[in-house]
C-alpha positions as CSV (number, residue, x, y, z in Angstrom):
1,M,0.6,-28.2,-45.4
2,A,-2.0,-30.8,-44.5
3,R,-3.8,-30.6,-41.2
4,P,-3.9,-34.1,-39.7
5,D,-6.9,-34.8,-37.5
6,D,-4.5,-34.9,-34.5
7,T,-4.3,-37.7,-31.9
8,L,-7.8,-37.6,-30.4
9,P,-10.9,-39.1,-32.1
10,N,-12.7,-36.4,-34.1
11,R,-15.9,-36.6,-32.1
12,L,-14.1,-36.0,-28.8
13,A,-12.0,-33.3,-30.3
14,D,-15.1,-31.5,-31.5
15,R,-16.5,-31.4,-28.0
16,V,-13.4,-30.2,-26.2
17,P,-13.8,-26.5,-27.2
18,S,-17.5,-26.4,-26.2
19,V,-16.9,-28.1,-22.9
20,A,-14.0,-25.7,-22.2
21,F,-16.1,-22.7,-23.1
22,L,-18.9,-23.8,-20.8
23,A,-16.4,-24.5,-18.0
24,L,-15.0,-21.0,-18.5
25,C,-18.5,-19.4,-18.3
26,A,-19.3,-21.3,-15.2
27,G,-16.0,-20.3,-13.6
28,L,-16.5,-16.6,-14.5
29,L,-20.0,-16.8,-13.0
30,V,-18.7,-18.3,-9.8
31,I,-16.1,-15.4,-9.5
32,F,-18.8,-12.8,-10.2
33,V,-21.1,-14.2,-7.5
34,A,-18.4,-15.2,-4.9
35,Y,-16.5,-11.9,-5.2
36,P,-18.9,-8.9,-5.6
37,T,-16.6,-6.4,-7.1
38,Y,-17.4,-3.0,-8.7
39,P,-16.3,-0.8,-11.6
40,N,-13.0,1.0,-11.8
41,Y,-12.4,4.7,-12.0
42,D,-12.9,5.1,-15.7
43,S,-16.0,2.9,-15.8
44,Y,-17.7,4.8,-13.0
45,Y,-17.1,8.0,-14.9
46,A,-18.8,6.5,-17.9
47,L,-21.8,5.8,-15.7
48,L,-21.8,9.3,-14.2
49,W,-21.7,10.9,-17.6
50,A,-24.5,8.6,-18.8
51,R,-26.6,9.7,-15.7
52,E,-25.9,13.3,-16.4
53,L,-27.2,12.9,-19.9
54,W,-30.2,11.0,-18.7
55,D,-30.9,13.9,-16.3
56,G,-30.8,16.3,-19.2
57,Q,-27.4,17.8,-18.1
58,A,-24.2,18.2,-20.1
59,P,-21.6,15.6,-19.0
60,V,-18.6,17.2,-17.2
61,F,-15.7,15.8,-19.3
62,D,-13.2,18.4,-18.0
63,A,-13.4,17.6,-14.3
64,F,-10.2,17.4,-12.3
65,R,-8.2,14.3,-13.5
66,A,-11.3,12.9,-15.2
67,P,-10.4,10.1,-17.7
68,T,-11.0,10.3,-21.4
69,E,-14.6,9.7,-22.3
70,H,-15.5,6.7,-24.5
71,P,-18.8,7.2,-26.4
72,L,-19.8,3.6,-26.5
73,A,-19.3,3.1,-22.8
74,I,-21.5,6.2,-22.1
75,L,-24.2,4.9,-24.5
76,F,-24.2,1.5,-22.7
77,G,-24.4,3.4,-19.4
78,M,-27.4,5.3,-20.5
79,G,-29.2,2.0,-21.0
80,L,-28.4,1.1,-17.4
81,T,-29.0,4.4,-15.7
82,P,-32.8,4.3,-15.3
83,F,-32.5,1.2,-13.1
84,G,-30.7,2.8,-10.2
85,R,-27.3,2.8,-8.6
86,D,-27.0,-1.0,-8.3
87,V,-26.5,-1.3,-12.1
88,D,-22.7,-0.8,-11.5
89,R,-22.6,-4.6,-11.0
90,I,-24.1,-5.1,-14.5
91,L,-21.1,-3.3,-15.9
92,V,-18.8,-5.8,-14.2
93,F,-20.9,-8.7,-15.5
94,A,-20.6,-7.3,-19.0
95,A,-16.8,-7.1,-18.7
96,M,-16.6,-10.7,-17.4
97,A,-18.9,-11.8,-20.3
98,S,-16.4,-10.1,-22.6
99,V,-13.7,-12.4,-21.2
100,A,-15.7,-15.4,-22.4
101,A,-16.2,-13.7,-25.8
102,L,-12.5,-12.9,-26.1
103,A,-11.5,-16.4,-25.2
104,A,-13.9,-17.8,-27.8
105,G,-12.4,-15.3,-30.3
106,M,-8.9,-16.4,-29.4
107,Y,-9.9,-20.0,-30.0
108,Q,-11.4,-19.2,-33.4
109,L,-8.4,-17.0,-34.4
110,G,-5.9,-19.8,-33.5
111,K,-8.1,-22.4,-35.2
112,V,-8.4,-20.4,-38.5
113,A,-4.7,-19.5,-38.6
114,F,-3.3,-22.8,-37.5
115,N,-5.6,-25.6,-36.1
116,R,-8.1,-26.2,-33.3
117,W,-5.4,-27.2,-30.7
118,V,-3.5,-24.0,-31.2
119,G,-6.8,-22.1,-30.7
120,L,-7.7,-24.1,-27.7
121,V,-4.3,-23.6,-26.0
122,A,-4.4,-19.9,-26.9
123,G,-7.7,-19.5,-25.2
124,A,-6.5,-21.3,-22.2
125,L,-3.3,-19.2,-21.9
126,L,-5.6,-16.1,-22.0
127,V,-8.0,-17.1,-19.2
128,V,-5.3,-18.3,-16.8
129,N,-3.8,-14.8,-17.0
130,W,-4.9,-13.3,-13.7
131,D,-4.2,-9.7,-14.9
132,L,-7.0,-10.1,-17.5
133,I,-9.5,-11.4,-15.0
134,L,-8.6,-8.5,-12.7
135,L,-9.4,-6.1,-15.5
136,A,-12.8,-7.8,-16.0
137,V,-13.8,-7.9,-12.3
138,R,-13.1,-4.1,-12.2
139,G,-15.3,-3.4,-15.2
140,Y,-12.5,-2.2,-17.5
141,L,-13.8,-1.6,-21.1
142,D,-10.4,-2.8,-22.5
143,V,-11.6,-6.4,-22.3
144,T,-14.7,-5.6,-24.5
145,Y,-12.5,-3.7,-26.9
146,M,-10.1,-6.7,-27.3
147,A,-13.1,-9.0,-27.9
148,L,-14.4,-6.7,-30.7
149,V,-11.0,-6.5,-32.4
150,V,-10.2,-10.2,-32.1
151,W,-13.6,-11.2,-33.5
152,A,-13.2,-8.7,-36.4
153,A,-9.9,-10.4,-37.1
154,V,-11.6,-13.8,-37.0
155,L,-14.3,-12.8,-39.5
156,E,-11.7,-11.4,-41.9
157,A,-9.5,-14.4,-41.5
158,R,-12.4,-16.7,-42.4
159,R,-13.1,-14.7,-45.6
160,T,-10.9,-12.1,-47.1
161,R,-12.5,-8.7,-47.5
162,R,-15.5,-9.7,-45.5
163,G,-16.7,-6.1,-45.5
164,W,-19.3,-4.5,-43.3
165,P,-19.4,-7.0,-40.4
166,V,-15.7,-6.5,-39.8
167,L,-15.9,-2.7,-40.1
168,L,-18.9,-2.7,-37.7
169,L,-16.9,-4.5,-35.0
170,L,-13.9,-2.3,-35.5
171,G,-16.1,0.8,-35.5
172,L,-17.6,-0.2,-32.2
173,G,-14.1,-0.7,-30.9
174,G,-13.3,2.8,-32.2
175,L,-15.9,4.1,-29.9
176,L,-14.2,2.5,-26.9
177,R,-10.5,3.1,-27.7
178,P,-8.9,5.6,-30.2
179,E,-6.4,3.0,-31.2
180,A,-9.1,1.3,-33.2
181,W,-9.3,4.4,-35.4
182,V,-6.1,3.2,-37.1
183,L,-7.5,-0.3,-37.6
184,C,-10.7,1.2,-39.0
185,G,-8.7,3.3,-41.4
186,L,-6.5,0.4,-42.5
187,Y,-9.5,-1.8,-43.1
188,G,-11.4,0.9,-45.0
189,L,-8.4,1.3,-47.2
190,W,-8.1,-2.5,-47.6
191,M,-11.7,-2.7,-48.8
192,A,-11.4,0.4,-51.0
193,I,-8.5,-0.8,-53.1
194,G,-10.0,-4.3,-53.4
195,P,-11.5,-5.7,-56.7
196,H,-15.1,-4.9,-57.3
197,D,-17.7,-4.8,-60.0
198,G,-17.2,-1.5,-61.9
199,G,-16.3,0.0,-65.2
200,S,-12.8,1.2,-64.3
201,P,-9.7,-0.6,-65.8
202,T,-8.6,-1.7,-62.4
203,A,-12.0,-2.8,-61.1
204,G,-11.3,-6.5,-61.3
205,R,-8.0,-6.5,-59.3
206,V,-6.4,-4.9,-56.3
207,H,-5.2,-1.4,-57.2
208,W,-4.8,1.9,-55.4
209,R,-6.9,3.6,-58.1
210,N,-10.0,1.6,-56.8
211,A,-9.9,3.9,-53.7
212,L,-11.0,6.8,-55.9
213,T,-14.1,5.1,-57.2
214,R,-17.5,5.7,-55.7
215,R,-17.3,2.4,-53.9
216,G,-13.8,3.0,-52.7
217,L,-14.7,6.5,-51.3
218,L,-17.6,5.0,-49.5
219,W,-15.4,2.6,-47.7
220,L,-12.9,5.3,-46.8
221,A,-15.7,7.5,-45.5
222,A,-17.2,4.7,-43.5
223,S,-13.9,3.9,-41.9
224,V,-13.7,7.4,-40.3
225,V,-17.2,7.4,-38.8
226,P,-16.0,6.3,-35.3
227,T,-13.5,9.2,-35.3
228,L,-16.1,11.7,-36.4
229,I,-18.6,10.5,-33.7
230,W,-15.9,10.9,-31.1
231,V,-14.9,14.4,-32.3
232,A,-18.5,15.4,-32.6
233,T,-19.1,14.3,-29.0
234,D,-16.2,16.4,-27.8
235,Y,-17.4,19.4,-29.8
236,V,-21.0,19.2,-28.6
237,V,-20.1,18.8,-24.9
238,T,-17.0,21.0,-24.6
239,G,-16.9,23.1,-27.7
240,Q,-13.5,21.7,-28.5
241,P,-13.4,19.0,-31.2
242,L,-10.0,17.7,-30.1
243,F,-10.7,17.9,-26.4
244,S,-10.1,14.2,-25.8
245,L,-6.6,14.3,-27.4
246,Q,-5.6,17.5,-25.6
247,H,-7.1,16.4,-22.3
248,T,-5.4,13.0,-22.5
249,S,-2.0,14.5,-23.3
250,G,-2.2,17.0,-20.5
251,L,-3.3,14.4,-17.9
252,A,-0.5,12.0,-19.1
253,E,2.1,14.7,-18.5
254,E,0.6,15.6,-15.1
255,L,0.6,12.0,-13.8
256,G,4.0,11.1,-15.3
257,R,2.7,8.7,-17.9
258,T,4.6,10.0,-20.9
259,R,7.7,8.6,-22.5
260,G,10.2,10.0,-24.9
261,P,10.5,8.5,-28.4
262,L,13.8,6.8,-27.5
263,E,12.1,5.2,-24.4
264,M,9.2,3.7,-26.3
265,P,10.9,0.6,-27.7
266,M,12.0,-0.6,-24.3
267,A,8.7,0.4,-22.7
268,T,6.9,-1.7,-25.3
269,I,9.0,-4.8,-24.6
270,S,8.7,-4.2,-20.8
271,F,4.9,-3.9,-20.9
272,L,4.5,-7.0,-23.1
273,K,6.7,-9.0,-20.8
274,S,4.6,-7.7,-17.8
275,L,1.3,-8.5,-19.5
276,D,2.1,-12.0,-20.7
277,G,4.8,-13.0,-18.3
278,L,8.4,-13.6,-19.4
279,P,8.0,-17.3,-20.3
280,L,5.0,-16.7,-22.6
281,F,6.5,-13.5,-24.0
282,I,9.6,-15.5,-25.1
283,A,7.4,-18.3,-26.3
284,G,5.3,-15.8,-28.3
285,L,8.4,-14.5,-30.1
286,V,9.7,-18.0,-30.7
287,G,6.3,-19.0,-32.1
288,L,6.2,-16.0,-34.4
289,V,9.6,-16.9,-35.9
290,G,8.6,-20.6,-36.0
291,A,5.3,-19.9,-37.7
292,A,7.1,-17.7,-40.3
293,I,9.3,-20.7,-41.1
294,V,6.8,-23.6,-40.9
295,V,3.5,-22.0,-42.1
296,P,4.3,-18.5,-43.4
297,R,1.0,-18.2,-45.3
298,R,-1.0,-18.5,-42.1
299,L,0.6,-15.6,-40.4
300,G,-1.5,-12.9,-42.0
301,M,-4.2,-11.8,-39.6
302,A,-2.4,-12.5,-36.3
303,L,0.7,-10.7,-37.6
304,T,-1.3,-7.8,-38.8
305,L,-2.9,-7.3,-35.4
306,L,0.5,-7.6,-33.7
307,V,2.2,-5.1,-36.0
308,A,-0.7,-2.6,-36.0
309,G,-1.1,-2.8,-32.2
310,V,2.6,-2.2,-31.5
311,A,2.9,0.6,-34.2
312,T,-0.2,2.4,-32.7
313,F,1.3,2.1,-29.2
314,L,4.5,3.6,-30.4
315,A,2.6,6.4,-32.1
316,I,0.7,7.1,-28.9
317,G,3.9,7.5,-26.9
318,V,5.6,9.7,-29.5
319,G,2.5,11.8,-29.6
320,G,2.8,12.6,-25.9
321,F,-0.2,10.6,-24.7
322,S,-0.5,8.3,-21.8
323,V,1.8,5.3,-22.0
324,I,0.0,2.5,-20.1
325,D,0.5,-1.2,-20.4
326,R,-3.2,-1.7,-21.1
327,Y,-2.8,-0.1,-24.5
328,L,-0.7,-3.1,-25.6
329,L,-3.3,-5.7,-24.6
330,V,-4.2,-6.6,-28.2
331,P,-0.6,-7.3,-29.2
332,A,-0.2,-9.1,-25.9
333,V,-3.0,-11.5,-26.6
334,V,-1.8,-12.1,-30.2
335,L,1.5,-13.2,-28.8
336,L,-0.4,-15.8,-26.8
337,V,-1.5,-17.3,-30.1
338,F,2.1,-17.6,-31.2
339,A,3.0,-19.0,-27.8
340,A,0.3,-21.6,-28.3
341,F,1.8,-22.5,-31.6
342,V,5.1,-23.3,-29.8
343,L,3.3,-25.6,-27.5
344,V,1.0,-27.5,-29.9
345,G,2.0,-26.4,-33.4
346,W,3.5,-29.8,-33.8
347,T,0.0,-31.2,-34.3
348,M,0.0,-29.6,-37.7
349,L,2.9,-31.8,-38.9
350,P,2.7,-35.2,-40.4
351,A,4.2,-38.1,-38.3
352,G,8.0,-38.1,-38.3
353,G,11.0,-37.0,-36.4
354,L,10.3,-33.3,-36.4
355,R,6.8,-33.8,-35.0
356,R,8.2,-36.1,-32.3
357,W,11.0,-33.9,-31.1
358,W,8.9,-30.8,-31.3
359,S,6.2,-32.4,-29.1
360,R,8.8,-33.5,-26.5
361,G,10.3,-30.0,-26.4
362,A,6.8,-28.5,-26.1
363,I,6.0,-30.7,-23.2
364,L,9.1,-29.5,-21.4
365,A,8.3,-25.9,-22.2
366,A,4.8,-26.3,-20.9
367,I,6.0,-27.8,-17.7
368,G,8.5,-25.0,-17.2
369,T,5.8,-22.4,-17.9
370,V,3.4,-24.0,-15.4
371,I,6.1,-24.1,-12.7
372,V,7.1,-20.5,-13.3
373,G,3.4,-19.5,-13.4
374,I,2.6,-21.3,-10.2
375,G,5.5,-19.6,-8.5
376,N,4.3,-16.2,-9.5
377,V,0.7,-16.6,-8.4
378,D,-0.3,-16.5,-4.8
379,P,-4.0,-17.5,-4.3
380,T,-4.1,-15.7,-1.0
381,V,-3.0,-12.4,-2.5
382,I,-5.6,-12.8,-5.2
383,D,-8.3,-13.7,-2.7
384,N,-7.4,-10.7,-0.5
385,D,-7.4,-8.4,-3.5
386,L,-10.8,-9.4,-4.7
387,R,-12.3,-9.3,-1.2
388,F,-10.9,-5.8,-0.6
389,R,-12.6,-4.5,-3.8
390,G,-16.0,-5.7,-2.7
391,D,-15.6,-4.9,1.0
392,A,-14.3,-1.4,0.4
393,H,-17.2,-0.5,-1.8
394,H,-19.7,-1.9,0.7
395,D,-18.0,0.2,3.4
396,L,-18.1,3.3,1.3
397,V,-21.9,2.8,0.7
398,E,-22.4,2.1,4.4
399,V,-20.7,5.3,5.6
400,L,-22.2,7.6,2.9
401,D,-25.7,6.3,3.5
402,Q,-25.6,7.2,7.2
403,P,-28.3,9.7,8.0
404,Q,-25.9,12.0,9.8
405,V,-23.6,12.0,6.8
406,R,-26.5,12.9,4.5
407,R,-27.4,15.8,6.8
408,A,-23.8,17.0,7.0
409,L,-23.6,17.2,3.2
410,R,-26.1,20.1,3.3
411,C,-23.3,22.2,4.8
412,G,-20.8,21.7,2.0
413,P,-19.3,19.3,-0.4
414,L,-17.8,15.9,0.3
415,W,-14.0,16.2,0.2
416,T,-11.9,13.1,-0.7
417,P,-8.1,12.9,-0.4
418,N,-7.5,12.8,-4.1
419,H,-9.4,12.1,-7.3
420,K,-9.6,8.3,-6.8
421,L,-12.7,8.1,-4.7
422,V,-14.6,10.9,-6.5
423,P,-16.5,8.9,-9.1
424,D,-17.4,6.1,-6.6
425,S,-18.7,8.6,-4.1
426,R,-20.6,10.6,-6.7
427,W,-22.3,7.4,-7.9
428,V,-23.3,6.4,-4.4
429,L,-24.6,9.8,-3.5
430,D,-26.1,10.6,-6.9
431,A,-24.1,13.9,-6.6
432,S,-22.9,16.4,-9.2
433,A,-19.3,17.2,-9.9
434,A,-19.7,20.3,-7.7
435,K,-20.7,18.2,-4.6
436,V,-17.8,15.8,-4.4
437,L,-14.3,17.4,-4.6
438,P,-10.8,16.1,-4.1
439,R,-8.5,17.9,-1.7
440,S,-5.7,17.5,-4.1
441,L,-7.6,19.9,-6.4
442,L,-6.8,22.6,-3.9
443,G,-3.1,22.0,-4.3
444,D,-3.6,22.3,-8.1
445,L,-5.5,25.6,-7.6
446,K,-2.6,26.9,-5.5
447,A,0.0,25.9,-8.0
448,K,-2.1,27.2,-11.0
449,P,-4.4,29.9,-9.6
450,K,-5.5,30.9,-13.1
451,S,-6.2,27.3,-14.2
452,Q,-9.2,26.6,-16.4
453,S,-12.8,27.0,-15.3
454,S,-14.8,23.8,-14.7
455,V,-17.7,22.7,-12.6
456,D,-15.6,21.2,-9.9
457,R,-12.8,23.8,-9.9
458,D,-15.3,26.6,-9.6
459,A,-17.1,24.8,-6.8
460,A,-13.7,24.4,-5.0
461,R,-13.0,28.1,-5.4
462,R,-16.3,29.0,-3.8
463,A,-16.0,26.5,-1.0
464,V,-12.4,27.6,-0.2
465,P,-12.0,31.2,-1.3
466,D,-8.3,31.2,-0.3
467,A,-7.4,28.0,-2.1
468,A,-4.9,29.9,-4.3
469,K,-3.1,30.8,-1.0
470,G,-3.0,27.2,0.3
471,G,-6.3,27.3,2.2
472,N,-8.2,24.2,3.3
473,P,-11.9,23.4,3.7
474,R,-13.6,25.0,6.8
475,S,-16.9,23.3,6.4
476,G,-18.5,20.3,4.7
477,V,-17.6,16.6,5.0
478,L,-14.3,14.8,4.8
479,L,-14.1,11.2,3.5
480,L,-10.9,9.6,4.7
481,P,-9.5,6.0,4.1
482,T,-8.4,4.4,7.3
483,S,-7.2,1.0,6.4
484,R,-3.7,0.4,4.9
485,Q,-5.1,-1.0,1.7
486,A,-7.5,1.9,1.2
487,L,-4.8,4.5,1.9
488,V,-2.4,3.0,-0.6
489,R,-5.0,2.5,-3.3
490,Q,-7.2,5.5,-2.9
491,A,-5.4,8.2,-1.0
492,V,-1.7,8.2,-1.6
493,V,-1.4,6.7,-5.0
494,F,0.9,8.9,-7.1
495,E,4.3,9.5,-5.7
496,N,5.3,13.2,-5.6
497,I,1.7,14.2,-6.6
498,D,-0.6,13.0,-3.8
499,K,0.1,14.5,-0.3
500,P,-0.3,12.3,2.8
501,F,-1.7,15.3,4.7
502,D,-4.7,15.3,2.4
503,A,-5.7,12.0,4.0
504,I,-5.8,13.4,7.5
505,A,-8.7,15.1,9.3
506,L,-8.6,18.9,9.4
507,P,-8.9,20.9,12.7
508,G,-12.5,21.5,13.7
509,F,-13.9,18.5,11.9
510,R,-15.6,15.9,14.0
511,R,-15.9,12.2,13.2
512,I,-19.5,11.2,12.5
513,A,-19.3,7.8,10.9
514,T,-16.8,4.9,10.5
515,S,-16.5,1.6,8.8
516,T,-13.6,-0.9,8.3
517,H,-12.0,1.1,5.6
518,Y,-13.3,4.7,5.9
519,A,-14.1,7.4,8.4
520,V,-16.3,10.5,7.8
521,Y,-15.7,13.8,9.5
522,A,-17.9,16.9,9.3
523,R,-17.8,20.5,10.4
524,C,-21.4,21.7,10.5
525,P,-24.0,21.8,13.4
526,G,-26.3,19.7,11.4
527,A,-23.8,16.9,11.0
528,V,-24.0,15.9,14.7
529,G,-27.6,16.6,15.4
530,S,-29.9,13.8,16.3
C-alpha cells in the first residue's frame, strides 16, 4: 500500500520529530534538575556490588532480600564508583536519558512499520505515561533494557538479518534482564538458519540445516554469551552457577510475588492494562487487529516483540519466579505502537471514505483518551511523590552524617525496620553488609534458625545471640522512619511480612538525631558523648 506524504508539507513534517525529541530532552532535563531524585532499591545494590568489587571484595549477592544482580548494571556502577557517593544521581540521569533513547526508538519502530505519524504518536504516548517517567527518576534499569530491545528491533526492521549490531544490543539487554536471553536465542537461531555463502545444498536459502554449518553454530554460540556471562558471574561470586534463578524464585515465594499457571493469563492482562491504562490497552488490541487487516505485511517486528515478551512473561510465572508488572514493559510499549496506529493509521490510506471516517473516529478516540488520562492524573500527587523521593534521601544523609551517629556506629550495626532502607544507608555510610542490618532479618532467623550463612545473617547472629529465640538488638543504632510517607514506603511495606513493631524504638535506646522523615536512636555511651 502506498504511503501518501500526509497532510503537512514535507519540510515541516521532517522537522516535527526532531523538534519533539529536543523538547522531550529539555523536559527530562528540567525534571532531573527540579526534582533531585535518587536510585531505587535494585539500582543501589548494583552500586554497592560495584563498590565492593572496586574495593577488592567479593560482592554479597546473598544478602537478606537482596535483588537479583545484573552484570551490566554492576559494570556501569564500577565506572562510577571511583567518583564518590554522589554518583548515584548519575545513575538516575542515565535512566532518564534512556527514556529519550526509548522514545526515539519507538518513533523509528512505528515509522519503519507504518509511517512517521504512527511513530511520532507512539513516542508521544510513551512519554506521557507517568509510570515510565517514575521508573526513570528512580534509576530503574528496565528503561535502559527497553531502549536496547526496541533499538535492536528497529535495526532488524530496517534490514532483515542485520546481524551483529542487533545481537550486540540484545546481548547487552541480556546482561540487564534474563528475559532477553530468549530474544538472543531466537535471533541467533534466526541468523543461523538464514541463507549464506557456503557449499551446502541449503546455503542459498533459509533452512534448518544451515544451523549446523560452521556459520550457523557460530551464531548459536554467540546468542548464549549473555547467559554464560551471567552464569559465570554467579559461579565466581557464590559458587552456584544457577544462584540468580534459585535466589529469585525463593525471594518471589517469600514476598508473595508468585502466580500459579492458571493465574498467569489474567495477570498478564491485568498488568498490561495497568501499565498502559485501559483506553490505550484497548486501543492497542484494536490496532493490532486493524493492522493485521489493513497492512498485515508490516506487523512483523512489532508483533514478534509482543508475542516474545508475553510468552517469556508467562514462562517466568510458570517457572515460579517473581511476577511483576515491570516484566511486561516491552509488550506494553509495543501495544502503544498499535494504539498509535488506531489514532493516525488513517494517514497511510489514500483519500477516500475509509480515510475520512477513520480520521473522524480517531479524533473522537483521542479526545476520549485525553479526558480519561487527565482524570487519572493528579499533578499534586506527582509533585508530592517526586519531592518526597528527593527530600527523604536528603534527610537520610543528614541524620546519618551527624557526628554523634557516626560515633554511635562504633558500638554496633545500624538497624533498619526492614530491608528497604538497607542499600541506601549502606551507600551513604560506605558500610559493608555486616554493618547495616534489617530488624526483619531477626524475625527470619527466629522462624528459620538454621537458615543459610551469609555476611549479614552471620553479623545479625553475632549482634543478637538470642535472635533464634526472638531476641532484639541491645546495642548499636536504630534508624526509624517517622513521617507517614516514609513509614508506608520504607518500614511497613509488605502486608503480613513486615511488623510495625520493627519501626518502633527499643527500650534503652536514646534518640540522638532527627530530621523530617527519620529519627536515629542509639544505645552506647559514645553515642551521646560530646
